[in-house]
C-alpha positions as CSV (number, residue, x, y, z in Angstrom):
1,X,-27.1,0.9,-18.0
2,X,-27.1,-2.0,-20.8
3,X,-23.4,-2.7,-22.0
4,X,-23.1,-2.2,-26.2
5,X,-23.0,-5.0,-28.2
6,X,-19.4,-5.6,-29.3
7,X,-18.3,-4.0,-32.7
8,X,-19.1,-7.5,-35.4
9,X,-15.7,-8.9,-36.8
10,X,-15.2,-7.4,-40.3
11,X,-15.4,-10.3,-43.2
12,X,-11.8,-11.0,-43.4
13,X,-10.5,-11.0,-40.0
14,X,-8.4,-13.8,-39.5
15,X,-7.2,-13.7,-43.0
16,X,-3.2,-13.6,-43.4
17,X,-2.1,-12.1,-47.0
18,X,1.6,-11.8,-47.7
19,X,2.1,-8.9,-50.0
20,X,5.3,-9.4,-52.1
21,X,4.1,-7.2,-55.1
22,X,5.1,-3.6,-56.5
23,X,3.6,-1.6,-58.6
24,X,0.1,-1.0,-58.5
25,X,-2.3,-4.1,-59.0
26,X,-1.0,-6.7,-57.3
27,X,-0.5,-4.3,-53.7
28,X,-3.9,-2.9,-55.0
29,X,-5.1,-5.9,-54.3
30,X,-4.0,-6.7,-50.9
31,X,-5.1,-3.5,-50.2
32,X,-8.9,-3.9,-50.9
33,X,-8.1,-7.3,-48.7
34,X,-7.1,-5.6,-45.7
35,X,-9.5,-2.8,-46.2
36,X,-12.4,-5.6,-44.8
37,X,-9.9,-6.9,-42.0
38,X,-7.5,-9.1,-43.7
39,X,-4.3,-9.1,-42.1
40,X,-1.4,-7.4,-44.4
41,X,1.9,-7.8,-44.1
42,X,4.2,-6.5,-46.8
43,X,7.6,-7.4,-47.6
44,X,9.9,-5.0,-49.4
45,X,13.7,-5.6,-50.4
46,X,15.9,-3.9,-47.3
47,X,17.6,-1.2,-49.7
48,X,15.0,-0.9,-52.8
49,X,11.4,0.2,-51.4
50,X,8.0,-0.4,-52.9
51,X,8.4,2.3,-55.9
52,X,5.2,3.4,-54.6
53,X,6.7,5.0,-52.0
54,X,8.4,7.4,-54.7
55,X,5.5,7.8,-57.2
56,X,4.3,10.9,-57.6
57,X,3.8,13.9,-55.4
58,X,5.6,13.9,-51.6
59,X,4.8,16.0,-48.7
60,X,8.2,16.0,-45.9
61,X,9.8,13.6,-48.3
62,X,6.7,10.8,-47.7
63,X,4.9,9.8,-50.6
64,X,1.7,10.1,-51.3
65,X,0.6,7.6,-52.8
66,X,1.8,4.5,-50.6
67,X,-0.6,6.6,-47.8
68,X,-3.6,5.1,-50.2
69,X,-1.6,2.0,-51.3
70,X,-0.1,0.9,-48.1
71,X,-3.2,1.1,-45.5
72,X,-4.3,-1.7,-43.3
73,X,-0.9,-3.2,-44.2
74,X,2.4,-3.7,-41.8
75,X,5.5,-3.5,-43.3
76,X,8.2,-5.0,-42.8
77,X,11.9,-5.4,-45.3
78,X,12.9,-8.8,-46.7
79,X,15.7,-9.6,-49.1
80,X,14.3,-13.1,-50.5
81,X,17.2,-13.7,-52.8
82,X,18.7,-14.1,-49.3
83,X,18.9,-18.0,-47.9
84,X,17.6,-16.7,-44.5
85,X,15.2,-14.3,-46.5
86,X,13.9,-17.4,-47.8
87,X,13.6,-19.1,-44.7
88,X,11.7,-16.6,-43.3
89,X,9.6,-16.5,-45.8
90,X,8.9,-19.8,-45.5
91,X,7.9,-19.9,-42.3
92,X,5.7,-16.7,-43.0
93,X,3.4,-18.6,-45.9
94,X,3.8,-22.0,-43.6
95,X,1.0,-19.4,-40.9
96,X,-0.8,-17.5,-44.4
97,X,-3.7,-17.9,-46.6
98,X,-2.7,-16.4,-49.2
99,X,0.1,-14.8,-51.0
100,X,0.9,-11.8,-53.3
101,X,3.4,-11.6,-55.9
102,X,3.7,-9.8,-59.3
103,X,8.0,-11.2,-60.1
104,X,8.4,-12.6,-63.8
105,X,8.3,-15.7,-64.2
106,X,10.7,-17.8,-63.0
107,X,12.0,-15.3,-60.2
108,X,10.6,-17.0,-57.4
109,X,11.7,-20.9,-58.6
110,X,14.9,-19.4,-58.6
111,X,15.3,-18.5,-55.6
112,X,13.5,-21.7,-53.9
113,X,10.1,-20.5,-53.2
114,X,8.1,-20.8,-56.1
115,X,4.6,-23.2,-55.8
116,X,6.2,-26.3,-54.9
117,X,8.2,-24.4,-52.2
118,X,5.4,-22.5,-51.0
119,X,2.4,-25.2,-50.8
120,X,4.3,-27.9,-49.4
121,X,4.7,-26.0,-46.5
122,X,1.4,-25.0,-46.6
123,X,-1.2,-27.1,-48.4
124,X,-4.0,-24.1,-48.2
125,X,-1.8,-21.8,-49.8
126,X,-3.4,-19.8,-52.2
127,X,-0.4,-18.4,-54.5
128,X,-1.5,-15.0,-56.8
129,X,0.7,-14.3,-59.2
130,X,-0.3,-11.3,-61.2
131,X,1.8,-10.1,-63.8
132,X,1.9,-8.2,-67.2
133,X,1.1,-11.5,-69.5
134,X,0.3,-14.4,-67.4
135,X,2.7,-17.4,-66.4
136,X,3.1,-18.7,-70.0
137,X,3.2,-18.0,-74.0
138,X,5.8,-15.7,-75.2
139,X,5.6,-12.9,-74.1
140,X,5.6,-14.5,-70.2
141,X,9.2,-13.4,-69.8
142,X,8.8,-9.8,-70.9
143,X,8.4,-6.7,-68.0
144,X,4.8,-6.1,-68.4
145,X,3.1,-2.7,-67.1
146,X,-0.7,-1.3,-66.9
147,X,0.4,0.6,-69.8
148,X,1.2,-2.0,-72.0
149,X,-2.4,-3.6,-71.9
150,X,-3.9,-0.1,-72.3
151,X,-2.4,-0.6,-75.7
152,X,-3.1,-4.6,-76.1
153,X,-5.9,-4.6,-75.0
154,X,-7.5,-2.0,-77.4
155,X,-8.5,0.7,-74.8
156,X,-6.0,3.0,-76.4
157,X,-7.2,2.6,-79.9
158,X,-10.9,3.0,-79.2
159,X,-10.1,6.4,-76.9
160,X,-9.4,9.6,-78.6
161,X,-10.4,11.6,-81.3
162,X,-11.1,10.1,-84.5
163,X,-8.7,12.3,-86.4
164,X,-6.3,12.2,-83.5
165,X,-3.6,9.2,-81.8
166,X,-4.4,6.5,-79.3
167,X,-4.5,8.1,-76.2
168,X,-3.5,6.3,-73.4
169,X,-5.3,6.6,-69.7
170,X,-3.1,9.7,-67.0
171,X,-3.0,6.9,-64.8
172,X,-3.2,3.1,-63.8
173,X,-6.5,1.6,-65.9
174,X,-4.9,-1.5,-66.4
175,X,-3.5,-2.4,-62.8
176,X,-7.1,-0.9,-60.7
177,X,-8.8,-2.9,-62.6
178,X,-6.4,-6.1,-62.5
179,X,-6.3,-5.3,-58.8
180,X,-10.3,-6.2,-58.4
181,X,-9.8,-9.5,-60.5
182,X,-7.7,-10.4,-58.2
183,X,-9.0,-10.1,-55.2
184,X,-12.3,-11.5,-56.5
185,X,-10.2,-14.4,-57.7
186,X,-8.4,-15.1,-54.2
187,X,-11.9,-14.6,-52.5
188,X,-13.3,-17.1,-55.0
189,X,-9.5,-19.4,-54.6
190,X,-10.3,-19.7,-51.3
191,X,-13.9,-20.0,-51.9
192,X,-12.7,-23.4,-53.4
193,X,-10.2,-24.6,-50.6
194,X,-13.2,-24.8,-48.5
195,X,-14.6,-27.4,-50.3
196,X,-11.3,-28.9,-50.9
197,X,-9.4,-28.4,-48.7
198,X,-6.2,-27.3,-50.6
199,X,-4.9,-24.0,-52.2
200,X,-4.1,-23.2,-55.6
201,X,-2.8,-21.0,-57.4
202,X,-4.1,-17.7,-59.4
203,X,-2.1,-16.7,-62.5
204,X,-3.6,-13.2,-63.5
205,X,-2.3,-11.7,-66.6
206,X,-2.7,-7.9,-66.4
207,X,-3.7,-7.3,-70.4
208,X,-6.9,-9.4,-69.7
209,X,-9.4,-8.1,-67.2
210,X,-9.2,-4.9,-69.0
211,X,-10.2,-6.8,-72.5
212,X,-13.4,-7.8,-70.1
213,X,-13.6,-4.3,-69.6
214,X,-13.7,-3.3,-72.7
215,X,-17.0,-5.5,-73.2
216,X,-18.0,-7.6,-77.1
217,X,-15.4,-6.5,-79.2
218,X,-13.8,-9.8,-80.0
219,X,-17.7,-10.8,-80.7
220,X,-18.3,-7.8,-83.1
221,X,-15.6,-8.3,-85.1
222,X,-15.3,-12.5,-84.8
223,X,-19.5,-12.5,-85.7
224,X,-19.9,-9.1,-88.1
225,X,-15.7,-8.5,-89.3
226,X,-16.3,-4.8,-87.3
227,X,-14.0,-2.8,-85.6
228,X,-14.6,-0.4,-83.4
229,X,-13.8,3.1,-84.0
230,X,-12.4,5.8,-82.3
231,X,-15.5,8.5,-81.4
232,X,-14.6,10.0,-79.4
233,X,-16.7,11.4,-76.5
234,X,-19.1,10.0,-78.2
235,X,-20.9,6.5,-79.2
236,X,-21.6,4.3,-81.5
237,X,-24.6,3.0,-79.5
238,X,-26.7,6.1,-78.4
239,X,-26.8,9.6,-79.1
240,X,-27.0,12.0,-77.8
241,X,-23.8,11.1,-75.5
242,X,-20.9,14.2,-75.3
243,X,-19.8,16.4,-72.8
244,X,-21.2,20.2,-73.1
245,X,-19.7,23.6,-72.2
246,X,-21.9,25.7,-69.9
247,X,-22.7,29.6,-69.8
248,X,-20.6,29.9,-66.7
249,X,-16.9,28.0,-68.7
250,X,-17.4,24.5,-66.9
251,X,-18.7,20.7,-68.6
252,X,-21.5,18.8,-68.0
253,X,-22.0,14.9,-69.1
254,X,-25.2,13.4,-70.7
255,X,-26.2,9.9,-71.4
256,X,-29.0,9.0,-72.7
257,X,-28.4,5.5,-72.6
258,X,-32.1,4.1,-72.2
259,X,-34.3,5.4,-75.3
260,X,-36.9,7.2,-72.5
261,X,-33.8,9.1,-71.8
262,X,-33.1,10.4,-74.8
263,X,-36.6,11.2,-75.3
264,X,-36.4,13.4,-72.1
265,X,-33.4,15.1,-73.1
266,X,-35.6,16.1,-76.6
267,X,-38.2,17.7,-74.3
268,X,-36.3,19.7,-72.4
269,X,-33.9,20.9,-74.8
270,X,-37.2,21.8,-76.8
271,X,-36.6,19.6,-80.1
272,X,-39.2,17.4,-78.8
273,X,-39.9,17.4,-82.9
274,X,-36.9,15.2,-83.5
275,X,-38.6,12.0,-80.9
276,X,-40.9,11.6,-84.4
277,X,-38.0,10.8,-86.6
278,X,-38.0,7.2,-87.4
279,X,-34.5,6.9,-86.5
280,X,-34.9,8.4,-82.9
281,X,-36.4,5.5,-81.7
282,X,-33.4,3.2,-81.8
283,X,-29.9,4.2,-79.8
284,X,-27.6,3.3,-82.3
285,X,-29.6,4.9,-85.7
286,X,-29.3,8.1,-83.1
287,X,-26.1,8.0,-83.3
288,X,-25.7,8.1,-87.0
289,X,-27.5,11.7,-86.1
290,X,-25.2,12.7,-83.2
291,X,-24.5,15.9,-85.3
292,X,-28.0,17.4,-84.8
293,X,-28.4,16.0,-81.5
294,X,-25.6,17.6,-79.8
295,X,-26.0,20.6,-81.7
296,X,-29.5,20.6,-80.2
297,X,-28.7,20.0,-76.3
298,X,-25.3,21.9,-76.7
299,X,-27.2,24.9,-76.9
300,X,-29.6,24.8,-75.1
301,X,-26.6,24.1,-72.2
302,X,-24.6,26.5,-74.0
303,X,-27.2,29.5,-72.9
304,X,-27.1,27.9,-68.7
305,X,-24.9,27.8,-65.8
306,X,-23.8,24.0,-65.3
307,X,-26.0,24.2,-61.5
308,X,-29.2,25.6,-64.1
309,X,-28.6,22.7,-66.6
310,X,-28.0,20.3,-63.7
311,X,-31.0,20.8,-61.9
312,X,-33.2,21.3,-64.7
313,X,-31.8,17.7,-66.6
314,X,-32.5,16.4,-62.6
315,X,-36.0,17.8,-62.8
316,X,-37.5,16.3,-66.4
317,X,-35.6,13.1,-64.9
318,X,-32.6,12.8,-67.6
319,X,-29.2,11.9,-67.0
320,X,-26.4,14.2,-66.7
321,X,-23.6,14.9,-64.2
322,X,-20.8,17.9,-64.1
323,X,-17.6,17.1,-65.1
324,X,-15.3,17.1,-61.9
325,X,-12.1,17.6,-61.8
326,X,-10.6,16.5,-57.6
327,X,-11.4,20.1,-56.2
328,X,-15.4,19.1,-57.6
329,X,-15.3,15.8,-55.7
330,X,-14.3,16.4,-52.2
331,X,-16.7,19.1,-52.6
332,X,-19.1,17.1,-54.4
333,X,-22.5,16.7,-51.7
334,X,-23.5,13.5,-52.4
335,X,-19.9,12.2,-52.4
336,X,-20.1,13.5,-48.9
337,X,-23.2,11.7,-48.3
338,X,-21.5,8.7,-49.0
339,X,-18.1,9.3,-47.3
340,X,-16.7,8.2,-50.7
341,X,-13.8,10.5,-49.7
342,X,-12.7,10.0,-45.9
343,X,-10.5,11.6,-43.4
344,X,-7.4,9.6,-41.7
345,X,-5.4,10.2,-38.9
346,X,-1.5,9.6,-39.8
347,X,1.5,9.2,-37.5
348,X,3.7,10.7,-39.8
349,X,1.6,13.9,-42.2
350,X,-1.3,13.8,-39.2
351,X,-4.8,14.3,-41.1
352,X,-5.3,12.8,-44.3
353,X,-8.2,12.2,-47.0
354,X,-8.4,9.6,-49.4
355,X,-10.5,7.5,-51.2
356,X,-12.9,5.3,-48.8
357,X,-13.2,1.7,-49.2
358,X,-15.2,0.3,-52.1
359,X,-18.4,-0.6,-51.1
360,X,-21.0,-0.6,-47.8
361,X,-21.6,-3.9,-45.7
362,X,-24.5,-3.4,-43.3
363,X,-23.8,-6.0,-40.6
364,X,-19.8,-6.4,-41.3
365,X,-18.1,-2.9,-43.1
366,X,-14.9,-2.3,-44.2
367,X,-12.7,-0.2,-42.5
368,X,-9.3,2.2,-42.6
369,X,-7.1,1.4,-39.3
370,X,-4.0,3.0,-40.7
371,X,-2.9,4.9,-43.5
372,X,1.0,3.6,-45.7
373,X,3.3,2.8,-42.6
374,X,7.5,3.5,-42.9
375,X,9.3,1.7,-44.7
376,X,9.9,-1.5,-42.5
377,X,8.0,-0.2,-39.9
378,X,6.7,-3.7,-38.8
379,X,10.0,-6.4,-39.4
380,X,11.1,-6.8,-35.8
381,X,7.0,-7.0,-34.6
382,X,6.6,-9.8,-37.6
383,X,9.5,-11.6,-36.5
384,X,9.2,-11.7,-32.5
385,X,5.6,-13.1,-33.3
386,X,7.5,-15.9,-35.7
387,X,9.1,-17.0,-32.7
388,X,12.7,-15.7,-34.1
389,X,15.4,-14.7,-31.1
390,X,16.9,-11.1,-30.8
391,X,20.0,-12.8,-32.0
392,X,18.4,-14.0,-35.2
393,X,16.8,-10.5,-36.2
394,X,20.1,-9.3,-35.2
395,X,22.2,-12.7,-37.6
396,X,19.5,-11.7,-40.1
397,X,20.4,-8.5,-40.5
398,X,23.9,-8.7,-40.3
399,X,23.5,-11.1,-43.2
400,X,21.0,-7.8,-45.6
401,X,18.6,-10.2,-45.7
402,X,16.6,-7.7,-43.6
């Protein structure tokens, strides 16, 4: 019998990341790196754990959000403001590739752990600094959260009904976008290191990536003086585009970003004559007739169940999707086929279902090796690997550095 070939190494295996950050962009960026093989050490204050451990619902006193955010990370405690904690962090940084932090600008410098000190012990280090407003500018020292970025970027201003207030998302949208941007920035800096041999600082302001995701609004205003208004579920760029209620009380979403799809929808809902209207030939002019188009699509969908509507649109090669809540997501056959929500065994809570890694690589896939671990679970093991004797570990613990 032939011996099976060994599994290929994860693409980021050997990359060492120190996660000093909390809530939520910095830690999620480190999670993404860990999902593809990076060795991530989560460093938390001995007496003030990452607040995500207490965010949202818990089970048996164990925060569930942390199980997702802390996955694939070893956990240790360290008070960076204590002399012993500073010394340990510098020793860890000397053997690391990446440090992710989100303290207010100047905090690491006040502790003697700024870029000057970190790069002195490791010139190849990449320091990712994730803050609300960046490392300089008039707002740099303000406390910053994703909610403020959602407000300042223009996202809230264009979200909601036309006659309603600006609307914030009920989840960490700006933080999550910033996390993905941070992971990309770190990999870009590491690629640069391959050419120069030197690390560098990544300065990422949470207010910026969401502005990029919002599209050409600054360009529109700069060139045309156009300010995008709130339009609810409608779009100024195409129609019909909305959510519609089905006969069995569910909702579906329809999009017609492509002209060919818009024409198929009109044929499906038995209104082919609208295709011949001069205004139907472009998305922006269709949007000016959204009331008429919504009425045609909405009336047709209202006479059918969700499954009937989705099936008919699929046969017509028109774009539709059911409006899912989390219960529907877990039952959806497409998500199941992709294993988008996968099961992870956890020593504390047993089997858990959570989002899988972000994408599939054919040769070196990522994986969830474990869910978020208890506060400080790996402290002694990591310090022992660092070469600290048991007496030194005990002394650090006695002085409150661990």
